[in-house]
N, C-alpha and C positions, 0 to 999 in steps of 0.2 A: 504493498499500500504506500502510495507517495504523497507527498506534502503537496497541497493547494497552492498555487500561485497567490502571491499579494502579501501581505503583513501576517506576522504571526497573531494567533487569537491574543486577546488582552491577558489571558491566565499566563500563557506562555511566556509573552513578553515580560510580565511581572517576575516569573521565575527567573528569566535570563539576567534581570537586575540582580539576582540574588535572594528576593524574600517576594512574597505577598502581604501586599500593605492591606491592614484593617481599615475599614472606614474611618473617615475623620470629621469630627464636629467641631463648629468654632462657637464656644460658650461665652456669653457676656455673664458678668457677675457684678453685683452691685448689693450696697448696703448704707443706710443711714441711722443705724440704732446700734447701740451699746447691747453688747451681751455678756450676762454674767459669766464669770470662767473663761471667756474670752476676750473681752474687750470693746475696744472703740472699733467704728466701722472697717477702718483699713486693716485690725487684726481679725476681724469677722470675713472678711474677704480672701486673706491669706489662709485663714483656717479651711473655708470652703473649698477653696484651691487643694490642700492636702487631702481632705474627706473626697474630692472628685477623683484622686488619684487612687485612693483607697479602694473605690465603689464603682466609677464609670468606666473605668479603663486606664490606659496608660497615657499622660500627661505629658505632651511632646514639645510644647510652649507655653509659657506664662509671659504675659506683658506686666508692665509697672502697673502700679497702683496708682491711678489718679483721683484727685479730687474733684468733683463737678456740682453744679448748681441743681437743684431739686426741677424736676418737671412736674407741674400740677401744684395740689394743696400745701405738701409737704414744704416745712422751712428748713429743714436740716440738710446740711451739705452730704453728698454722696461719696463713697469709695466706690469707683468704678476699676474694672479690670477685665481680662479675656483670657482663656486657655483655647487652647487645640488639643483635643483628645481623641485618641486612637481607640474605638472601641467596635466591637462585634454586635453592639445592640442596633435596633432597628431604631429610628427616629421616635414612634410613640413610647416604645419602652425606654429610650434616654429622656423622654420627657417627664415620664412616671418618675424615672429615678430621680431627676433633679427637684422635682416638685415634692418628692417624698423626702430628701436632704432639706428641702426650704422649712418643710414643718418640723423636721428634727431640730432644726436651729432657730425654731421659735418664731416660724411666721404664720401669721393668721391671716386669712383672706377674708376680707370683710367687703361690704359693697363698695366703697371708695376706693377708686382706681388712684394709683399714683401717690397715696399716701406714704407714711414712713413705713418701712420694712426691714427687718433683721437681716432678711437675704433674699436677693431677688436673682434667678438664674434663667438665663434665655438661650433656646439655641438658636443662633444667628444664621450659619450656613452649615451644610454637611456635603462630604465630598458626594453623594449622590446626587446634587443638583435640587431640582424642584420637588416638593412634597406638599401634600395637602391631603389633612384626614382631619376627622371631628377634633377641634381643640387645639390643631397644629397645622401653622402653616412656614415653611421653609423656601426661601428665606423668610427671617422674621419680618413682617410687614413694614415696621417703624425704623429696623436699623440704619438705614440709609438716611435719616433725618436726624439721627444723634450722635453729636461728635462724642458723647461720652461713651457711646459705643464703638463707632469707628475708629476714634484715636488709638485707643487700646488694640484693637483688630488689627490696624495697621501696622502696629509696633510688631505683631508677630506673623501676620499672614497677608502681606501687602499685596502679593500677586494673585490672592484667590479671588475669583471673579463670581460677581453676584450672577446667578443664571439667569435672572430675571431680567437685567439690562446688558450684561456683559462687560460691565465695568470692574476695574478690581478694585478691592477694598481701599488701596491708597488713592485710587481715582476719587472714590466716593468721599474718603475721608479731606481729600485735599478740596474739593468743592465745598464742603460745609466749612471748613476753617478759613476760608477767603472771606475777605469783610466784603459786608453786603452795602 
């Protein structure tokens, strides 16, 4: 049996590079509340990064933690960051894991959107491209409008492209950071 002409199948191509890569997720993290036993929002975000490594998969990149002004009624400054995680989880399973971690770290979902929260975890992008299921859309519908998401994301995944627009994270971030 001979090989078909053309490029090798993707799995074979990955094997030729030396390994098969698990799907990757770009996750945004944010906090604007102190947590007893952990500390201020920056410590909460750093702790959440460690917990993601323990539960979600291999964290292959961590952005610096930045401070940002709140969106909506909250008055407290947020600590924000981003991670890239390799994980075999499907997007709905990753979302469930993130929401469980939020609850474990004291998040209470109340009727008011954009209020204070101990931890907010969002799937921004994933290596599978577009995804839509009940309660989950990837790319995150608002990520391209939020510098506190695109700034940290651009620090660790500048070339990752938004499958909806074709723009790189760095390009999206650049558009947000230009004076208007």
